[in-house]
N, C-alpha and C positions, 0 to 999 in steps of 0.2 A: 814683856820679855824682848817684843821688838817694837820699836817706836821710829816710822818715818816722817822727817818735817820738811816738808817743802822741796822733796826730790823732784829734779829735773833730770832729764837724759836727752842729750842732743846730738845727733849725726849729721854730718856734712853729707848732701848728695848732691854731688856737682856745685854749682852755686848755690844751692839751697840749703836752709838749716830745716832739718825735720827733728820736730820733738816726739820723741818715743815714750817721755814721760812728762806730765805738766802739773807742778806744785801738788804733788801727790803727798797725801797726810797719811799714815795707816799706823794703828796701835793694835797688837797682839798679844793676849793675855798667854802667860804659861798653861799648856794643856788644851790649848783651843783647836778645833777641827775646821779647817777654811778653807774655802774654795776661791780660786780667782777666774773669772770667766769673762766673754766677751768676743767680739769676731776678730777675726785675723788682722794684725795690725794696730790692735788696740791696747799694747802696751804689756800684756800678761807675761810674756817671755823675758822682757826686758825688766820687769819688775822681779821676776823669780832669779833671774842671773844677779839682780844688785843684793836681794835677801841672802843669797847663797855666797856673796862675796867673790863672783866670779866678772862682776863688772862694778865700775866707780860712777856713781851720779855725777855731773857736771855743777850740780848745786844741791844744796840741803844737806841734811845731816841722818844718817844711819845709827841707830843704836842697838846693840843688841847685848842683852842681859846689863842693861846699864851702862856698857861700854860705849864709847863713840869708834865705831868702826870705819867711818868714813875715810879717815886719813892716815890710818894704819900703811905700814909699809907692806910691799907683795908678800914678803916673809911673814910678818905678823899676821896678816890677813889668812894666810896659808896655815899659820899655826892653830888660828882661832876656826878656821873652817874644818879643820880636821877633827878637833876636840868636841866642837858643837853642832856641827851640821851633817846631815845624811842626805844624799841624792838618790833619788829614783828616775830614770830617765825612760822615755817612750821607747828606747832601741837599746836598753839594757845594758849596752857598753861594758861587756864581759870581755875579758880577755881570751881570745878563741885558744890559744895553745894551753891555759892552764885549765885544770879540772874545778868542778864547781868547790870543792873543798879551797883549792888553791886562792880562787877568786875570792872568797870570803875571807880567807887569811891574811889577804894583802894590807888592809889598812892596820891591822894588828902588829904586822911586821913591821910596816912604816913608823907605827908606834914605839917600837921597843919592845913589845912585850914577848916575854919568854916563851920559846917552842913548845915547851910542856904545856903551859897555859894555854898559848894560842891553838893547839890540837883539841884541846877540851873544849874550848868555846865554841869553837868551828863545828865542831861534832854537835854540841848541845844546840846550835843555832839552825843547823840543817835539819836535825831531828825534829826540831819545834816546828819547822815547816814542811815537814812530812817529805823531806828530801835525804834521810840517811842512805837510803838504798842507791842514791843517785849522785854522792859525795863524789867518785872516781869518773865521773862523766864529764866529757868536756862540753862546752856550750852546743858544739852541732850534734850532741847527743841527746839533746834535750828539748822537750817540747817549749813553746813560747808561754805558757804559762810556769813551767818549770824555771826556766831562764829569769823570769821576773822574779820569782820567788827567792831563786840564788842573789838577784841584784838587790833584792830587799834585805836580805841577811847581810850582804857584804855592807850596805849604806847603814845598818844600824848595829853592826857587831861592837864597835866602841860606844854604843849607848847614847847616841847623841842625844840632846834638849830639843832640837828642831830637824824635823824631816822635810825636805822641799820633794815634791812629787810632779813632775811634768808630763802631762797626759799617761798615767802609768800603766793605762789599760787601750792604749789606741792602737796597739799591735796586737791585741788578743782577741779571741772570740769570746762570746757572752759567758760562757761557763766558766772560763780560765780568768776573765776579766772580774768577775764576781768572786772568784777564789781570793786574788790579788788584793781587791777591795777590802775584803773581811780581814785579812791580814794586816793590811794598812790600819784599820779600823781598832784593830785588837792592840797595836802599837800606840794608839792615840788613848786607848781605854787604859794602858799602863802608866800613861802619863807624858807621852811623848807628844810636843807640839807640832800639828801637822798642816802645812800648806799646799795645797794641790791646786794646779792649774788644769783645767778641763775644758773642752769644747761639748761635752755631753752633760745637758741639762738634768738628766735623770741622776748623775753621778754628783752632781753639782747639789742637787737637792738632799742627797745624803749627808752632807757636811751640815755642822750646827750653824754655820755661818756663810753668807755668800755674799762676795764682793764683785760686782760687774763693773767693768772698764770698757771706754770708749774714746778713741783719740786721745791715748794717753793720760787721761784722768779717770779716777774712780767717779762712777755716775750713781753707784747705790751702796749699800752697805747695810745687810739684814739686822747687824748685831755690832757696830763699832765698840770697840775696847776705849775706854777712857783712859786706863791705867796698865802699863805694861810691866 
């Protein structure tokens, strides 16, 4: 599903060239559950941004579902991102003035789904995550765990093939974090590919495959996939 070939990302800091990613090769099969770990500055977030088509490499090729996504136009990348990728962020990124239901509905609206179908799908998604009674609440009226579950519902309402999670439990207490991870693992069990960046070794051990990074390179991979 995912294949990165000789990916490099370089930033100019003053007169210095800083390599955020160096000669990164990675293949991920459909349905995998993978964590990317490493110290701050190791390249984890840059890797996730490239996988999510939020950034472009300076060198190398990124193929998603067999399609070369590296040199697509911004508009083509946005279209691919909308239909193929769901994002779960540490800070939720919900729209404060919208209710939980309206936040979840937003991707369906942008995708042109009919209003009656949107309402049905949103209600089903919130009920599935135990949020039916919170559908009319705004984010500031929800707990951290509830906000993250709303964010997960929004990220997956279009049933993307790939879910990218950036420290999804970083702002949650242990109980709420456990509930969120169980939700993510249920999505993976249903067939979604999940790639998660985490600093938490315990969380990393829950994934079936662990990739460790240091200084912009992959230094270990517990179960490298050879075919995507």
